[in-house]
TORRO-259246 format. One line per field, with one value per residue (C-alpha): y, z, x. Coordinates in steps of 0.1 Angstrom, whole numbers, padded with zeros to 4 digits. Each point is the difference from the previous one (the first is absolute). Layout:
# TORRO-259246
c2 (Y;...)
c3 (Z;...)
c1 (X;...)
# end
This chain:
# TORRO-259246
c2 (-0286;-0007;0006;-0027;0003;0004;0029;0018;-0006;0014;0030;0007;-0005;0021;0027;0001;0002;0028;0019;-0002;0012;0030;0008;0003;0022;0021;0004;0011;0027;0032;0008;-0029;0001;-0013;-0034;-0003;0000;-0031;-0018;-0034;0005;0004;-0027;-0025;0009;-0010;-0032;-0008;0008;-0023;-0029;0007;-0001;-0034;-0014;0017;0015;0034;0009;-0005;0021;0028;0002;-0002;0027;0023;-0004;0008;0032;0010;-0006;0022;0028;-0002;0002;0029;0019;-0007;0010;0033;0007;-0008;0022;0029;-0003;-0002;0031;0019;-0007;-0007;-0028;-0034;-0021;-0031;0015;0014;-0033;-0019;0025;-0002;-0038;0002;0021;-0028;-0025;0024;0002;-0038;-0003;0026;-0017;-0033;0012;0020;-0023;-0034;-0012;-0022)
c3 (-0057;0037;0021;0021;0037;-0003;-0024;0024;0030;-0019;-0011;0036;0014;-0026;0000;0038;0003;-0026;0016;0034;-0016;-0017;0033;0017;-0028;0003;0037;-0005;-0025;0004;-0005;0017;-0026;-0025;0016;-0018;-0033;0010;0009;-0012;-0037;-0014;0022;-0009;-0036;0004;0017;-0028;-0027;0018;0000;-0036;-0011;0017;-0017;-0034;-0007;-0006;-0033;0017;0030;-0024;-0013;0035;0013;-0029;0007;0037;-0011;-0023;0029;0023;-0026;-0005;0037;0003;-0027;0019;0034;-0015;-0015;0032;0021;-0024;-0001;0038;0004;-0028;0006;0038;-0003;0016;-0005;-0003;-0027;-0020;0003;-0012;-0028;-0014;-0002;-0037;-0003;0015;-0024;-0029;0010;0002;-0035;-0015;0016;-0012;-0036;-0002;0020;0010;-0030;-0024)
c1 (0133;0003;0030;0017;0002;0038;-0004;-0024;0022;0030;-0021;-0011;0036;0018;-0028;-0001;0038;0002;-0029;0018;0033;-0018;-0018;0034;0012;-0031;0006;0036;-0006;-0020;-0029;-0017;-0027;0026;-0004;-0034;0018;0018;-0032;-0013;-0008;0035;0014;-0027;0006;0036;-0009;-0024;0026;0024;-0024;-0010;0037;0004;-0030;-0002;0035;0014;-0019;-0033;0011;0010;-0036;-0015;0024;-0008;-0037;0006;0018;-0028;-0025;0021;0002;-0038;-0006;0025;-0020;-0033;0015;0013;-0034;-0019;0025;-0004;-0038;-0003;0022;-0017;-0037;0000;-0025;-0003;0031;-0021;-0022;0030;0019;-0031;-0007;0036;0001;-0007;0032;0020;-0017;0008;0036;0002;-0015;0023;0031;-0011;-0006;0033;0023;-0013;-0019;0020)
# end
């Protein structure tokens, strides 16, 4: 299903405004690397949820938001495993990250089976 030009424009404007706001917040607080946490992905997700709510309603947004949370949890598991493996084995970060992609996929499948499937 395609998006209208108005929906895309709203997504860009809302996402851009929130990214700028979070960038300012990241600059104000220490450490400066904290600003990366407030980068584009969460803000674009908020803009997408806003547009989805306008178009499909709150119930649909609930399902989408729950799926986003599951994806974030799966990525967190993957990032922790990659970090641990890099510190433990002192190998190439690219190689370890690539080798552990099945762990990310496994976390996604487990979360889907336990939480998202209905």
